[in-house]
PyMOL CGO cylinders between C-alpha atoms (Angstrom):
from pymol import cmd
from pymol.cgo import CYLINDER

trace = [
    CYLINDER, 71.91, 132.80, 79.16, 74.82, 135.10, 80.93, 0.3, 1, 1, 1, 1, 1, 1,
    CYLINDER, 74.82, 135.10, 80.93, 78.38, 134.18, 79.72, 0.3, 1, 1, 1, 1, 1, 1,
    CYLINDER, 78.38, 134.18, 79.72, 79.50, 132.82, 83.32, 0.3, 1, 1, 1, 1, 1, 1,
    CYLINDER, 79.50, 132.82, 83.32, 76.34, 130.83, 83.36, 0.3, 1, 1, 1, 1, 1, 1,
    CYLINDER, 76.34, 130.83, 83.36, 76.96, 129.07, 79.94, 0.3, 1, 1, 1, 1, 1, 1,
    CYLINDER, 76.96, 129.07, 79.94, 80.80, 128.79, 80.87, 0.3, 1, 1, 1, 1, 1, 1,
    CYLINDER, 80.80, 128.79, 80.87, 79.91, 126.97, 84.24, 0.3, 1, 1, 1, 1, 1, 1,
    CYLINDER, 79.91, 126.97, 84.24, 77.28, 125.14, 82.60, 0.3, 1, 1, 1, 1, 1, 1,
    CYLINDER, 77.28, 125.14, 82.60, 79.88, 123.32, 80.34, 0.3, 1, 1, 1, 1, 1, 1,
    CYLINDER, 79.88, 123.32, 80.34, 82.77, 122.86, 83.19, 0.3, 1, 1, 1, 1, 1, 1,
    CYLINDER, 82.77, 122.86, 83.19, 79.68, 120.66, 85.18, 0.3, 1, 1, 1, 1, 1, 1,
    CYLINDER, 79.68, 120.66, 85.18, 77.70, 119.13, 82.09, 0.3, 1, 1, 1, 1, 1, 1,
    CYLINDER, 77.70, 119.13, 82.09, 80.82, 117.94, 80.52, 0.3, 1, 1, 1, 1, 1, 1,
    CYLINDER, 80.82, 117.94, 80.52, 83.94, 117.14, 82.71, 0.3, 1, 1, 1, 1, 1, 1,
    CYLINDER, 83.94, 117.14, 82.71, 82.37, 117.17, 86.79, 0.3, 1, 1, 1, 1, 1, 1,
    CYLINDER, 82.37, 117.17, 86.79, 81.99, 113.75, 87.95, 0.3, 1, 1, 1, 1, 1, 1,
    CYLINDER, 81.99, 113.75, 87.95, 79.16, 114.74, 89.77, 0.3, 1, 1, 1, 1, 1, 1,
    CYLINDER, 79.16, 114.74, 89.77, 76.40, 116.43, 90.52, 0.3, 1, 1, 1, 1, 1, 1,
    CYLINDER, 76.40, 116.43, 90.52, 75.11, 118.63, 93.65, 0.3, 1, 1, 1, 1, 1, 1,
    CYLINDER, 75.11, 118.63, 93.65, 72.32, 120.98, 94.93, 0.3, 1, 1, 1, 1, 1, 1,
    CYLINDER, 72.32, 120.98, 94.93, 73.11, 124.79, 95.60, 0.3, 1, 1, 1, 1, 1, 1,
    CYLINDER, 73.11, 124.79, 95.60, 71.49, 126.28, 98.71, 0.3, 1, 1, 1, 1, 1, 1,
    CYLINDER, 71.49, 126.28, 98.71, 72.20, 129.84, 98.65, 0.3, 1, 1, 1, 1, 1, 1,
    CYLINDER, 72.20, 129.84, 98.65, 70.67, 130.22, 102.18, 0.3, 1, 1, 1, 1, 1, 1,
    CYLINDER, 70.67, 130.22, 102.18, 73.80, 128.10, 103.48, 0.3, 1, 1, 1, 1, 1, 1,
    CYLINDER, 73.80, 128.10, 103.48, 77.00, 130.38, 104.01, 0.3, 1, 1, 1, 1, 1, 1,
    CYLINDER, 77.00, 130.38, 104.01, 79.97, 128.06, 103.42, 0.3, 1, 1, 1, 1, 1, 1,
    CYLINDER, 79.97, 128.06, 103.42, 82.31, 130.86, 103.63, 0.3, 1, 1, 1, 1, 1, 1,
    CYLINDER, 82.31, 130.86, 103.63, 82.52, 134.11, 104.43, 0.3, 1, 1, 1, 1, 1, 1,
    CYLINDER, 82.52, 134.11, 104.43, 83.85, 135.55, 101.38, 0.3, 1, 1, 1, 1, 1, 1,
    CYLINDER, 83.85, 135.55, 101.38, 85.89, 134.08, 98.18, 0.3, 1, 1, 1, 1, 1, 1,
    CYLINDER, 85.89, 134.08, 98.18, 87.53, 137.32, 96.59, 0.3, 1, 1, 1, 1, 1, 1,
    CYLINDER, 87.53, 137.32, 96.59, 89.12, 135.59, 93.41, 0.3, 1, 1, 1, 1, 1, 1,
    CYLINDER, 89.12, 135.59, 93.41, 88.49, 132.37, 91.26, 0.3, 1, 1, 1, 1, 1, 1,
    CYLINDER, 88.49, 132.37, 91.26, 90.22, 132.12, 87.88, 0.3, 1, 1, 1, 1, 1, 1,
    CYLINDER, 90.22, 132.12, 87.88, 90.63, 128.98, 86.28, 0.3, 1, 1, 1, 1, 1, 1,
    CYLINDER, 90.63, 128.98, 86.28, 91.22, 127.21, 82.60, 0.3, 1, 1, 1, 1, 1, 1,
    CYLINDER, 91.22, 127.21, 82.60, 90.21, 123.80, 81.71, 0.3, 1, 1, 1, 1, 1, 1,
    CYLINDER, 90.21, 123.80, 81.71, 90.71, 121.30, 78.47, 0.3, 1, 1, 1, 1, 1, 1,
    CYLINDER, 90.71, 121.30, 78.47, 88.49, 118.54, 77.40, 0.3, 1, 1, 1, 1, 1, 1,
    CYLINDER, 88.49, 118.54, 77.40, 87.66, 116.46, 74.93, 0.3, 1, 1, 1, 1, 1, 1,
    CYLINDER, 87.66, 116.46, 74.93, 85.02, 113.37, 75.10, 0.3, 1, 1, 1, 1, 1, 1,
    CYLINDER, 85.02, 113.37, 75.10, 86.92, 111.25, 77.20, 0.3, 1, 1, 1, 1, 1, 1,
    CYLINDER, 86.92, 111.25, 77.20, 89.56, 113.32, 78.72, 0.3, 1, 1, 1, 1, 1, 1,
    CYLINDER, 89.56, 113.32, 78.72, 89.97, 116.46, 80.99, 0.3, 1, 1, 1, 1, 1, 1,
    CYLINDER, 89.97, 116.46, 80.99, 92.68, 118.82, 82.72, 0.3, 1, 1, 1, 1, 1, 1,
    CYLINDER, 92.68, 118.82, 82.72, 91.32, 121.63, 84.80, 0.3, 1, 1, 1, 1, 1, 1,
    CYLINDER, 91.32, 121.63, 84.80, 93.12, 123.86, 86.98, 0.3, 1, 1, 1, 1, 1, 1,
    CYLINDER, 93.12, 123.86, 86.98, 91.90, 126.36, 89.10, 0.3, 1, 1, 1, 1, 1, 1,
    CYLINDER, 91.90, 126.36, 89.10, 93.33, 129.27, 91.57, 0.3, 1, 1, 1, 1, 1, 1,
    CYLINDER, 93.33, 129.27, 91.57, 91.44, 130.68, 94.18, 0.3, 1, 1, 1, 1, 1, 1,
    CYLINDER, 91.44, 130.68, 94.18, 91.51, 133.05, 97.38, 0.3, 1, 1, 1, 1, 1, 1,
    CYLINDER, 91.51, 133.05, 97.38, 89.16, 133.66, 100.48, 0.3, 1, 1, 1, 1, 1, 1,
    CYLINDER, 89.16, 133.66, 100.48, 88.79, 135.32, 103.82, 0.3, 1, 1, 1, 1, 1, 1,
    CYLINDER, 88.79, 135.32, 103.82, 87.38, 132.70, 106.25, 0.3, 1, 1, 1, 1, 1, 1,
    CYLINDER, 87.38, 132.70, 106.25, 85.78, 134.19, 109.35, 0.3, 1, 1, 1, 1, 1, 1,
    CYLINDER, 85.78, 134.19, 109.35, 83.99, 132.69, 112.48, 0.3, 1, 1, 1, 1, 1, 1,
    CYLINDER, 83.99, 132.69, 112.48, 85.12, 129.08, 111.48, 0.3, 1, 1, 1, 1, 1, 1,
    CYLINDER, 85.12, 129.08, 111.48, 84.34, 126.84, 113.83, 0.3, 1, 1, 1, 1, 1, 1,
    CYLINDER, 84.34, 126.84, 113.83, 88.20, 124.36, 114.11, 0.3, 1, 1, 1, 1, 1, 1,
    CYLINDER, 88.20, 124.36, 114.11, 88.00, 121.20, 116.15, 0.3, 1, 1, 1, 1, 1, 1,
    CYLINDER, 88.00, 121.20, 116.15, 91.52, 121.74, 118.15, 0.3, 1, 1, 1, 1, 1, 1,
    CYLINDER, 91.52, 121.74, 118.15, 93.20, 118.85, 119.53, 0.3, 1, 1, 1, 1, 1, 1,
    CYLINDER, 93.20, 118.85, 119.53, 95.12, 118.73, 122.80, 0.3, 1, 1, 1, 1, 1, 1,
    CYLINDER, 95.12, 118.73, 122.80, 97.21, 115.53, 124.55, 0.3, 1, 1, 1, 1, 1, 1,
    CYLINDER, 97.21, 115.53, 124.55, 93.99, 115.40, 127.24, 0.3, 1, 1, 1, 1, 1, 1,
    CYLINDER, 93.99, 115.40, 127.24, 91.46, 116.72, 125.73, 0.3, 1, 1, 1, 1, 1, 1,
    CYLINDER, 91.46, 116.72, 125.73, 90.05, 118.96, 122.71, 0.3, 1, 1, 1, 1, 1, 1,
    CYLINDER, 90.05, 118.96, 122.71, 88.14, 122.35, 122.38, 0.3, 1, 1, 1, 1, 1, 1,
    CYLINDER, 88.14, 122.35, 122.38, 86.09, 123.74, 119.80, 0.3, 1, 1, 1, 1, 1, 1,
    CYLINDER, 86.09, 123.74, 119.80, 87.81, 127.30, 118.68, 0.3, 1, 1, 1, 1, 1, 1,
    CYLINDER, 87.81, 127.30, 118.68, 86.93, 130.38, 116.18, 0.3, 1, 1, 1, 1, 1, 1,
    CYLINDER, 86.93, 130.38, 116.18, 89.64, 130.41, 113.07, 0.3, 1, 1, 1, 1, 1, 1,
    CYLINDER, 89.64, 130.41, 113.07, 89.85, 133.59, 111.02, 0.3, 1, 1, 1, 1, 1, 1,
    CYLINDER, 89.85, 133.59, 111.02, 92.49, 134.29, 108.49, 0.3, 1, 1, 1, 1, 1, 1,
    CYLINDER, 92.49, 134.29, 108.49, 92.88, 134.12, 104.64, 0.3, 1, 1, 1, 1, 1, 1,
    CYLINDER, 92.88, 134.12, 104.64, 93.50, 131.21, 102.51, 0.3, 1, 1, 1, 1, 1, 1,
    CYLINDER, 93.50, 131.21, 102.51, 94.97, 130.66, 98.92, 0.3, 1, 1, 1, 1, 1, 1,
    CYLINDER, 94.97, 130.66, 98.92, 95.06, 127.15, 96.65, 0.3, 1, 1, 1, 1, 1, 1,
    CYLINDER, 95.06, 127.15, 96.65, 95.62, 125.70, 93.91, 0.3, 1, 1, 1, 1, 1, 1,
    CYLINDER, 95.62, 125.70, 93.91, 93.34, 122.75, 92.17, 0.3, 1, 1, 1, 1, 1, 1,
    CYLINDER, 93.34, 122.75, 92.17, 95.03, 120.69, 89.17, 0.3, 1, 1, 1, 1, 1, 1,
    CYLINDER, 95.03, 120.69, 89.17, 92.28, 117.93, 88.05, 0.3, 1, 1, 1, 1, 1, 1,
    CYLINDER, 92.28, 117.93, 88.05, 92.83, 115.38, 85.09, 0.3, 1, 1, 1, 1, 1, 1,
    CYLINDER, 92.83, 115.38, 85.09, 89.31, 113.10, 84.21, 0.3, 1, 1, 1, 1, 1, 1,
    CYLINDER, 89.31, 113.10, 84.21, 89.36, 110.35, 82.10, 0.3, 1, 1, 1, 1, 1, 1,
    CYLINDER, 89.36, 110.35, 82.10, 86.31, 108.38, 80.71, 0.3, 1, 1, 1, 1, 1, 1,
    CYLINDER, 86.31, 108.38, 80.71, 85.69, 105.38, 79.02, 0.3, 1, 1, 1, 1, 1, 1,
    CYLINDER, 85.69, 105.38, 79.02, 82.48, 103.60, 78.71, 0.3, 1, 1, 1, 1, 1, 1,
    CYLINDER, 82.48, 103.60, 78.71, 80.55, 103.51, 81.68, 0.3, 1, 1, 1, 1, 1, 1,
    CYLINDER, 80.55, 103.51, 81.68, 83.17, 104.27, 84.32, 0.3, 1, 1, 1, 1, 1, 1,
    CYLINDER, 83.17, 104.27, 84.32, 85.41, 107.36, 84.88, 0.3, 1, 1, 1, 1, 1, 1,
    CYLINDER, 85.41, 107.36, 84.88, 88.74, 107.97, 86.64, 0.3, 1, 1, 1, 1, 1, 1,
    CYLINDER, 88.74, 107.97, 86.64, 90.14, 111.56, 88.85, 0.3, 1, 1, 1, 1, 1, 1,
    CYLINDER, 90.14, 111.56, 88.85, 92.96, 112.21, 89.97, 0.3, 1, 1, 1, 1, 1, 1,
    CYLINDER, 92.96, 112.21, 89.97, 93.24, 115.78, 91.72, 0.3, 1, 1, 1, 1, 1, 1,
    CYLINDER, 93.24, 115.78, 91.72, 95.87, 117.21, 93.35, 0.3, 1, 1, 1, 1, 1, 1,
    CYLINDER, 95.87, 117.21, 93.35, 95.59, 120.75, 95.45, 0.3, 1, 1, 1, 1, 1, 1,
    CYLINDER, 95.59, 120.75, 95.45, 98.16, 122.62, 97.67, 0.3, 1, 1, 1, 1, 1, 1,
    CYLINDER, 98.16, 122.62, 97.67, 96.61, 124.93, 100.06, 0.3, 1, 1, 1, 1, 1, 1,
    CYLINDER, 96.61, 124.93, 100.06, 98.54, 127.95, 102.16, 0.3, 1, 1, 1, 1, 1, 1,
    CYLINDER, 98.54, 127.95, 102.16, 96.47, 128.96, 105.12, 0.3, 1, 1, 1, 1, 1, 1,
    CYLINDER, 96.47, 128.96, 105.12, 97.40, 132.34, 107.34, 0.3, 1, 1, 1, 1, 1, 1,
    CYLINDER, 97.40, 132.34, 107.34, 95.16, 132.37, 110.29, 0.3, 1, 1, 1, 1, 1, 1,
    CYLINDER, 95.16, 132.37, 110.29, 94.50, 133.18, 113.98, 0.3, 1, 1, 1, 1, 1, 1,
    CYLINDER, 94.50, 133.18, 113.98, 92.52, 131.30, 116.78, 0.3, 1, 1, 1, 1, 1, 1,
    CYLINDER, 92.52, 131.30, 116.78, 89.87, 132.69, 118.97, 0.3, 1, 1, 1, 1, 1, 1,
    CYLINDER, 89.87, 132.69, 118.97, 92.20, 131.39, 122.10, 0.3, 1, 1, 1, 1, 1, 1,
    CYLINDER, 92.20, 131.39, 122.10, 95.19, 133.49, 121.24, 0.3, 1, 1, 1, 1, 1, 1,
    CYLINDER, 95.19, 133.49, 121.24, 96.40, 136.20, 119.26, 0.3, 1, 1, 1, 1, 1, 1,
    CYLINDER, 96.40, 136.20, 119.26, 99.15, 134.68, 117.68, 0.3, 1, 1, 1, 1, 1, 1,
    CYLINDER, 99.15, 134.68, 117.68, 99.21, 134.64, 113.74, 0.3, 1, 1, 1, 1, 1, 1,
    CYLINDER, 99.21, 134.64, 113.74, 100.12, 130.65, 112.48, 0.3, 1, 1, 1, 1, 1, 1,
    CYLINDER, 100.12, 130.65, 112.48, 100.86, 129.78, 108.59, 0.3, 1, 1, 1, 1, 1, 1,
    CYLINDER, 100.86, 129.78, 108.59, 99.88, 126.02, 107.28, 0.3, 1, 1, 1, 1, 1, 1,
    CYLINDER, 99.88, 126.02, 107.28, 100.33, 124.66, 103.99, 0.3, 1, 1, 1, 1, 1, 1,
    CYLINDER, 100.33, 124.66, 103.99, 98.61, 121.76, 103.03, 0.3, 1, 1, 1, 1, 1, 1,
    CYLINDER, 98.61, 121.76, 103.03, 98.59, 118.99, 99.87, 0.3, 1, 1, 1, 1, 1, 1,
    CYLINDER, 98.59, 118.99, 99.87, 95.76, 117.11, 99.00, 0.3, 1, 1, 1, 1, 1, 1,
    CYLINDER, 95.76, 117.11, 99.00, 95.97, 114.07, 96.83, 0.3, 1, 1, 1, 1, 1, 1,
    CYLINDER, 95.97, 114.07, 96.83, 92.51, 112.26, 96.00, 0.3, 1, 1, 1, 1, 1, 1,
    CYLINDER, 92.51, 112.26, 96.00, 91.58, 109.18, 93.57, 0.3, 1, 1, 1, 1, 1, 1,
    CYLINDER, 91.58, 109.18, 93.57, 87.74, 108.97, 92.65, 0.3, 1, 1, 1, 1, 1, 1,
    CYLINDER, 87.74, 108.97, 92.65, 86.21, 106.03, 90.32, 0.3, 1, 1, 1, 1, 1, 1,
    CYLINDER, 86.21, 106.03, 90.32, 82.89, 106.23, 89.56, 0.3, 1, 1, 1, 1, 1, 1,
    CYLINDER, 82.89, 106.23, 89.56, 80.30, 104.14, 87.80, 0.3, 1, 1, 1, 1, 1, 1,
    CYLINDER, 80.30, 104.14, 87.80, 77.29, 105.63, 85.45, 0.3, 1, 1, 1, 1, 1, 1,
    CYLINDER, 77.29, 105.63, 85.45, 74.11, 103.77, 84.48, 0.3, 1, 1, 1, 1, 1, 1,
    CYLINDER, 74.11, 103.77, 84.48, 70.59, 105.16, 83.52, 0.3, 1, 1, 1, 1, 1, 1,
    CYLINDER, 70.59, 105.16, 83.52, 70.43, 107.72, 85.74, 0.3, 1, 1, 1, 1, 1, 1,
    CYLINDER, 70.43, 107.72, 85.74, 72.54, 106.68, 88.73, 0.3, 1, 1, 1, 1, 1, 1,
    CYLINDER, 72.54, 106.68, 88.73, 76.25, 107.14, 89.46, 0.3, 1, 1, 1, 1, 1, 1,
    CYLINDER, 76.25, 107.14, 89.46, 78.25, 105.49, 92.17, 0.3, 1, 1, 1, 1, 1, 1,
    CYLINDER, 78.25, 105.49, 92.17, 81.35, 106.50, 93.49, 0.3, 1, 1, 1, 1, 1, 1,
    CYLINDER, 81.35, 106.50, 93.49, 84.29, 105.54, 95.54, 0.3, 1, 1, 1, 1, 1, 1,
    CYLINDER, 84.29, 105.54, 95.54, 87.24, 107.65, 96.57, 0.3, 1, 1, 1, 1, 1, 1,
    CYLINDER, 87.24, 107.65, 96.57, 90.47, 107.47, 98.42, 0.3, 1, 1, 1, 1, 1, 1,
    CYLINDER, 90.47, 107.47, 98.42, 92.38, 110.74, 99.68, 0.3, 1, 1, 1, 1, 1, 1,
    CYLINDER, 92.38, 110.74, 99.68, 95.51, 111.47, 101.94, 0.3, 1, 1, 1, 1, 1, 1,
    CYLINDER, 95.51, 111.47, 101.94, 95.17, 115.59, 103.17, 0.3, 1, 1, 1, 1, 1, 1,
    CYLINDER, 95.17, 115.59, 103.17, 98.54, 116.57, 104.84, 0.3, 1, 1, 1, 1, 1, 1,
    CYLINDER, 98.54, 116.57, 104.84, 98.55, 119.00, 108.01, 0.3, 1, 1, 1, 1, 1, 1,
    CYLINDER, 98.55, 119.00, 108.01, 98.90, 118.98, 111.54, 0.3, 1, 1, 1, 1, 1, 1,
    CYLINDER, 98.90, 118.98, 111.54, 96.34, 116.61, 112.81, 0.3, 1, 1, 1, 1, 1, 1,
    CYLINDER, 96.34, 116.61, 112.81, 95.32, 119.23, 115.56, 0.3, 1, 1, 1, 1, 1, 1,
    CYLINDER, 95.32, 119.23, 115.56, 93.97, 121.60, 112.61, 0.3, 1, 1, 1, 1, 1, 1,
    CYLINDER, 93.97, 121.60, 112.61, 92.08, 119.56, 110.89, 0.3, 1, 1, 1, 1, 1, 1,
    CYLINDER, 92.08, 119.56, 110.89, 88.65, 120.45, 110.78, 0.3, 1, 1, 1, 1, 1, 1,
    CYLINDER, 88.65, 120.45, 110.78, 86.07, 118.23, 112.52, 0.3, 1, 1, 1, 1, 1, 1,
    CYLINDER, 86.07, 118.23, 112.52, 87.79, 115.32, 111.91, 0.3, 1, 1, 1, 1, 1, 1,
    CYLINDER, 87.79, 115.32, 111.91, 87.69, 112.69, 115.12, 0.3, 1, 1, 1, 1, 1, 1,
    CYLINDER, 87.69, 112.69, 115.12, 90.29, 109.71, 115.27, 0.3, 1, 1, 1, 1, 1, 1,
    CYLINDER, 90.29, 109.71, 115.27, 88.42, 106.64, 113.35, 0.3, 1, 1, 1, 1, 1, 1,
    CYLINDER, 88.42, 106.64, 113.35, 85.61, 108.68, 112.46, 0.3, 1, 1, 1, 1, 1, 1,
    CYLINDER, 85.61, 108.68, 112.46, 82.48, 107.24, 109.88, 0.3, 1, 1, 1, 1, 1, 1,
    CYLINDER, 82.48, 107.24, 109.88, 80.88, 109.72, 108.58, 0.3, 1, 1, 1, 1, 1, 1,
    CYLINDER, 80.88, 109.72, 108.58, 77.18, 108.23, 106.90, 0.3, 1, 1, 1, 1, 1, 1,
    CYLINDER, 77.18, 108.23, 106.90, 74.51, 110.80, 105.81, 0.3, 1, 1, 1, 1, 1, 1,
    CYLINDER, 74.51, 110.80, 105.81, 72.72, 112.36, 103.01, 0.3, 1, 1, 1, 1, 1, 1,
    CYLINDER, 72.72, 112.36, 103.01, 74.41, 115.29, 100.90, 0.3, 1, 1, 1, 1, 1, 1,
    CYLINDER, 74.41, 115.29, 100.90, 71.53, 118.07, 102.13, 0.3, 1, 1, 1, 1, 1, 1,
    CYLINDER, 71.53, 118.07, 102.13, 68.26, 117.85, 103.23, 0.3, 1, 1, 1, 1, 1, 1,
    CYLINDER, 68.26, 117.85, 103.23, 66.97, 119.05, 100.05, 0.3, 1, 1, 1, 1, 1, 1,
    CYLINDER, 66.97, 119.05, 100.05, 68.31, 115.71, 98.38, 0.3, 1, 1, 1, 1, 1, 1,
    CYLINDER, 68.31, 115.71, 98.38, 66.98, 112.45, 99.41, 0.3, 1, 1, 1, 1, 1, 1,
    CYLINDER, 66.98, 112.45, 99.41, 68.18, 110.71, 96.57, 0.3, 1, 1, 1, 1, 1, 1,
    CYLINDER, 68.18, 110.71, 96.57, 71.97, 110.70, 97.48, 0.3, 1, 1, 1, 1, 1, 1,
    CYLINDER, 71.97, 110.70, 97.48, 73.67, 108.64, 100.17, 0.3, 1, 1, 1, 1, 1, 1,
    CYLINDER, 73.67, 108.64, 100.17, 77.48, 108.57, 101.35, 0.3, 1, 1, 1, 1, 1, 1,
    CYLINDER, 77.48, 108.57, 101.35, 79.39, 107.14, 103.87, 0.3, 1, 1, 1, 1, 1, 1,
    CYLINDER, 79.39, 107.14, 103.87, 82.90, 107.45, 104.01, 0.3, 1, 1, 1, 1, 1, 1,
    CYLINDER, 82.90, 107.45, 104.01, 85.67, 106.46, 107.16, 0.3, 1, 1, 1, 1, 1, 1,
    CYLINDER, 85.67, 106.46, 107.16, 88.16, 109.27, 108.22, 0.3, 1, 1, 1, 1, 1, 1,
    CYLINDER, 88.16, 109.27, 108.22, 91.45, 108.53, 110.12, 0.3, 1, 1, 1, 1, 1, 1,
    CYLINDER, 91.45, 108.53, 110.12, 93.20, 111.60, 111.79, 0.3, 1, 1, 1, 1, 1, 1,
    CYLINDER, 93.20, 111.60, 111.79, 97.01, 110.49, 111.42, 0.3, 1, 1, 1, 1, 1, 1,
    CYLINDER, 97.01, 110.49, 111.42, 99.93, 112.37, 112.73, 0.3, 1, 1, 1, 1, 1, 1,
    CYLINDER, 99.93, 112.37, 112.73, 100.67, 114.12, 109.56, 0.3, 1, 1, 1, 1, 1, 1,
    CYLINDER, 100.67, 114.12, 109.56, 97.31, 114.33, 107.87, 0.3, 1, 1, 1, 1, 1, 1,
    CYLINDER, 97.31, 114.33, 107.87, 94.46, 112.54, 107.21, 0.3, 1, 1, 1, 1, 1, 1,
    CYLINDER, 94.46, 112.54, 107.21, 93.17, 109.90, 104.91, 0.3, 1, 1, 1, 1, 1, 1,
    CYLINDER, 93.17, 109.90, 104.91, 89.83, 108.98, 103.88, 0.3, 1, 1, 1, 1, 1, 1,
    CYLINDER, 89.83, 108.98, 103.88, 87.88, 106.47, 102.02, 0.3, 1, 1, 1, 1, 1, 1,
    CYLINDER, 87.88, 106.47, 102.02, 84.21, 106.63, 100.41, 0.3, 1, 1, 1, 1, 1, 1,
    CYLINDER, 84.21, 106.63, 100.41, 81.54, 105.22, 98.89, 0.3, 1, 1, 1, 1, 1, 1,
    CYLINDER, 81.54, 105.22, 98.89, 78.55, 107.12, 97.49, 0.3, 1, 1, 1, 1, 1, 1,
    CYLINDER, 78.55, 107.12, 97.49, 75.39, 106.67, 95.56, 0.3, 1, 1, 1, 1, 1, 1,
    CYLINDER, 75.39, 106.67, 95.56, 73.52, 109.27, 93.99, 0.3, 1, 1, 1, 1, 1, 1,
    CYLINDER, 73.52, 109.27, 93.99, 70.31, 109.61, 91.49, 0.3, 1, 1, 1, 1, 1, 1,
    CYLINDER, 70.31, 109.61, 91.49, 70.59, 111.92, 88.65, 0.3, 1, 1, 1, 1, 1, 1,
    CYLINDER, 70.59, 111.92, 88.65, 66.80, 110.87, 87.21, 0.3, 1, 1, 1, 1, 1, 1,
    CYLINDER, 66.80, 110.87, 87.21, 65.46, 114.53, 89.05, 0.3, 1, 1, 1, 1, 1, 1,
    CYLINDER, 65.46, 114.53, 89.05, 67.62, 116.87, 87.23, 0.3, 1, 1, 1, 1, 1, 1,
    CYLINDER, 67.62, 116.87, 87.23, 65.77, 119.73, 88.16, 0.3, 1, 1, 1, 1, 1, 1,
    CYLINDER, 65.77, 119.73, 88.16, 66.92, 120.32, 91.79, 0.3, 1, 1, 1, 1, 1, 1,
    CYLINDER, 66.92, 120.32, 91.79, 70.62, 118.92, 90.97, 0.3, 1, 1, 1, 1, 1, 1,
    CYLINDER, 70.62, 118.92, 90.97, 73.20, 121.43, 89.57, 0.3, 1, 1, 1, 1, 1, 1,
    CYLINDER, 73.20, 121.43, 89.57, 76.40, 119.78, 90.13, 0.3, 1, 1, 1, 1, 1, 1,
    CYLINDER, 76.40, 119.78, 90.13, 78.66, 117.77, 92.43, 0.3, 1, 1, 1, 1, 1, 1,
    CYLINDER, 78.66, 117.77, 92.43, 82.24, 118.44, 92.89, 0.3, 1, 1, 1, 1, 1, 1,
    CYLINDER, 82.24, 118.44, 92.89, 83.75, 114.69, 93.55, 0.3, 1, 1, 1, 1, 1, 1,
    CYLINDER, 83.75, 114.69, 93.55, 86.97, 115.69, 92.62, 0.3, 1, 1, 1, 1, 1, 1,
    CYLINDER, 86.97, 115.69, 92.62, 87.94, 118.97, 94.47, 0.3, 1, 1, 1, 1, 1, 1,
    CYLINDER, 87.94, 118.97, 94.47, 90.34, 117.95, 97.54, 0.3, 1, 1, 1, 1, 1, 1,
    CYLINDER, 90.34, 117.95, 97.54, 90.72, 121.81, 99.07, 0.3, 1, 1, 1, 1, 1, 1,
    CYLINDER, 90.72, 121.81, 99.07, 87.83, 121.12, 101.24, 0.3, 1, 1, 1, 1, 1, 1,
    CYLINDER, 87.83, 121.12, 101.24, 87.26, 117.84, 103.10, 0.3, 1, 1, 1, 1, 1, 1,
    CYLINDER, 87.26, 117.84, 103.10, 84.13, 118.70, 105.34, 0.3, 1, 1, 1, 1, 1, 1,
    CYLINDER, 84.13, 118.70, 105.34, 80.78, 117.56, 103.28, 0.3, 1, 1, 1, 1, 1, 1,
    CYLINDER, 80.78, 117.56, 103.28, 79.23, 120.78, 103.78, 0.3, 1, 1, 1, 1, 1, 1,
    CYLINDER, 79.23, 120.78, 103.78, 81.83, 122.83, 101.88, 0.3, 1, 1, 1, 1, 1, 1,
    CYLINDER, 81.83, 122.83, 101.88, 81.67, 120.77, 98.67, 0.3, 1, 1, 1, 1, 1, 1,
    CYLINDER, 81.67, 120.77, 98.67, 79.11, 122.93, 97.39, 0.3, 1, 1, 1, 1, 1, 1,
    CYLINDER, 79.11, 122.93, 97.39, 80.37, 124.14, 94.10, 0.3, 1, 1, 1, 1, 1, 1,
    CYLINDER, 80.37, 124.14, 94.10, 81.50, 127.52, 93.92, 0.3, 1, 1, 1, 1, 1, 1,
    CYLINDER, 81.50, 127.52, 93.92, 81.80, 127.87, 90.18, 0.3, 1, 1, 1, 1, 1, 1,
    CYLINDER, 81.80, 127.87, 90.18, 77.87, 128.24, 89.52, 0.3, 1, 1, 1, 1, 1, 1,
    CYLINDER, 77.87, 128.24, 89.52, 77.60, 130.82, 92.18, 0.3, 1, 1, 1, 1, 1, 1,
    CYLINDER, 77.60, 130.82, 92.18, 76.59, 134.27, 90.79, 0.3, 1, 1, 1, 1, 1, 1,
    CYLINDER, 76.59, 134.27, 90.79, 77.86, 136.55, 92.82, 0.3, 1, 1, 1, 1, 1, 1,
    CYLINDER, 77.86, 136.55, 92.82, 81.25, 135.24, 92.36, 0.3, 1, 1, 1, 1, 1, 1,
    CYLINDER, 81.25, 135.24, 92.36, 83.39, 136.63, 89.77, 0.3, 1, 1, 1, 1, 1, 1,
    CYLINDER, 83.39, 136.63, 89.77, 84.13, 133.46, 87.50, 0.3, 1, 1, 1, 1, 1, 1,
    CYLINDER, 84.13, 133.46, 87.50, 86.42, 132.85, 84.83, 0.3, 1, 1, 1, 1, 1, 1,
    CYLINDER, 86.42, 132.85, 84.83, 87.02, 130.04, 82.60, 0.3, 1, 1, 1, 1, 1, 1,
    CYLINDER, 87.02, 130.04, 82.60, 89.25, 129.40, 79.40, 0.3, 1, 1, 1, 1, 1, 1,
    CYLINDER, 89.25, 129.40, 79.40, 87.64, 126.84, 77.87, 0.3, 1, 1, 1, 1, 1, 1,
    CYLINDER, 87.64, 126.84, 77.87, 88.47, 124.34, 74.23, 0.3, 1, 1, 1, 1, 1, 1,
    CYLINDER, 88.47, 124.34, 74.23, 86.85, 121.60, 73.00, 0.3, 1, 1, 1, 1, 1, 1,
    CYLINDER, 86.85, 121.60, 73.00, 87.86, 119.28, 70.54, 0.3, 1, 1, 1, 1, 1, 1,
    CYLINDER, 87.86, 119.28, 70.54, 85.22, 117.43, 68.32, 0.3, 1, 1, 1, 1, 1, 1,
]
cmd.load_cgo(trace, "trace")
């Protein structure tokens, strides 16, 4: 087993709150240039920190105006850092995460360059029993409301995570506020068939959209480095 797969496997099995299917045919981002992280965990406690940088091209965004909205094309560079704390007791898991993202981008409707800083905070409560996981989350993402991706005021999202997985269902309520996005939701997942499911990142706060929750750590095309300590 290659080193990066061993580390990624250890990372997802021991501290990740949930799971997902990696679909290599879905181009989530045009290119990830760099990702590095460090994590510390025991059987009950996990602390994880990541830094990443990416170039995004042809990313569709809903631009809200005073009288109407339009879909525009966005390209640019994104840098960010995630910090997550995770505590497990019995059948319950508690996760709290914070993320900061700095974005430089241009829109297809203008040649003017924009800069955006986004802060995210997410709380996840999960219950595990006999191959099932049920999670409830509450998150807040700061930022100008006209640049939040694919979010309409008061939108309810209810869908399976992926067409290939029929054992997961997620419903959430997203409210676009004046200075950010508030989201709350519930997810139920059956992990009895683990041949298809690899890892789902419930605590990542960088990307609010569903399709972008595909775990980048286990993609073998990415230069991934993790330093891990395990206490017996």
